[in-house]
C-alpha positions in Angstrom: -16.7 206.4 33.9 -13.6 206.1 31.8 -11.0 208.9 31.5 -13.2 211.6 30.0 -12.3 215.3 30.8 -15.3 216.1 33.2 -15.1 219.9 32.4 -15.7 219.3 28.6 -19.4 220.0 27.2 -21.3 217.2 26.2 -23.6 217.7 23.2 -26.6 215.5 23.3 -28.1 214.3 20.2 -31.9 213.1 20.7 -33.2 213.1 17.0 -36.1 215.3 17.8 -37.0 213.3 20.7 -36.5 216.0 23.3 -38.5 214.1 25.9 -35.7 211.8 26.4 -33.1 214.5 27.0 -33.9 214.1 30.8 -33.4 210.3 30.5 -30.0 210.9 28.8 -29.0 213.3 31.5 -30.1 210.9 34.2 -28.2 207.9 32.7 -25.0 209.9 31.9 -25.0 211.1 35.3 -25.3 207.6 36.7 -21.9 206.8 35.1 -20.2 210.0 36.6 -20.6 212.5 34.1 -21.4 216.2 35.3 -25.1 216.9 34.2 -24.5 220.5 34.2 -22.2 220.2 31.0 -25.0 218.2 29.1 -26.6 220.5 26.6 -29.0 219.8 23.6 -26.9 219.7 20.4 -27.7 222.5 18.1 -28.0 222.0 14.4 -26.5 225.5 13.5 -23.4 225.2 15.6 -21.4 222.0 16.4 -19.4 221.7 19.6 -15.5 222.4 19.8 -12.9 220.1 19.4 -12.3 217.7 22.3 -16.0 218.1 23.4 -18.1 215.1 23.7 -21.2 214.0 22.0 -23.9 211.7 23.5 -26.1 210.5 20.7 -29.3 208.3 21.0 -29.0 205.3 18.9 -30.8 204.2 16.8 -32.6 207.3 15.9 -36.1 206.0 15.7 -36.4 203.6 18.6 -33.3 204.4 20.6 -31.7 201.5 22.9 -28.3 202.9 23.8 -26.3 206.2 24.1 -23.2 206.5 21.7 -20.7 208.5 23.4 -17.9 210.0 21.0 -15.3 212.7 21.2 -15.1 215.6 18.7 -11.7 214.9 16.7 -12.0 217.8 14.2 -14.0 219.5 11.5 -12.6 218.1 8.3 -15.2 215.4 7.7 -16.5 214.9 4.1 -18.6 211.8 4.6 -21.6 213.9 5.5 -22.8 211.5 8.3 -24.3 214.4 10.2 -26.9 216.9 9.7 -26.4 220.7 9.5 -23.4 222.3 11.1 -22.4 218.6 12.3 -21.8 217.2 8.7 -18.1 218.1 8.9 -17.4 216.9 12.5 -15.4 213.9 12.7 -15.9 211.7 15.9 -14.3 209.0 17.6 -16.5 206.6 19.4 -15.6 206.0 23.0 -18.4 204.0 24.7 -21.9 202.6 24.1 -24.1 202.9 27.3 -27.5 201.3 27.4 -30.4 203.7 27.7 -32.2 201.8 30.3 
């Protein structure tokens, strides 16, 4: 695992495929992340600045987990949905799902 703050929450975006949450937890645990810090992302409340985001990619047939860090909440590009629409993220790593 790279130099990530292990005490930060990791918001997991599974694009409605909740059955894959345990797979993501297991995979991130294998690379040294604390699985108790992994939470399903909430559409109504994004994480905090500095928190991590683990998103399945691509949405419909995921093959990897994109790990990013929340930079700030000044986004205007509308890439996220719900409360995540203004979240700016910095991609840190891509991890194969299997």
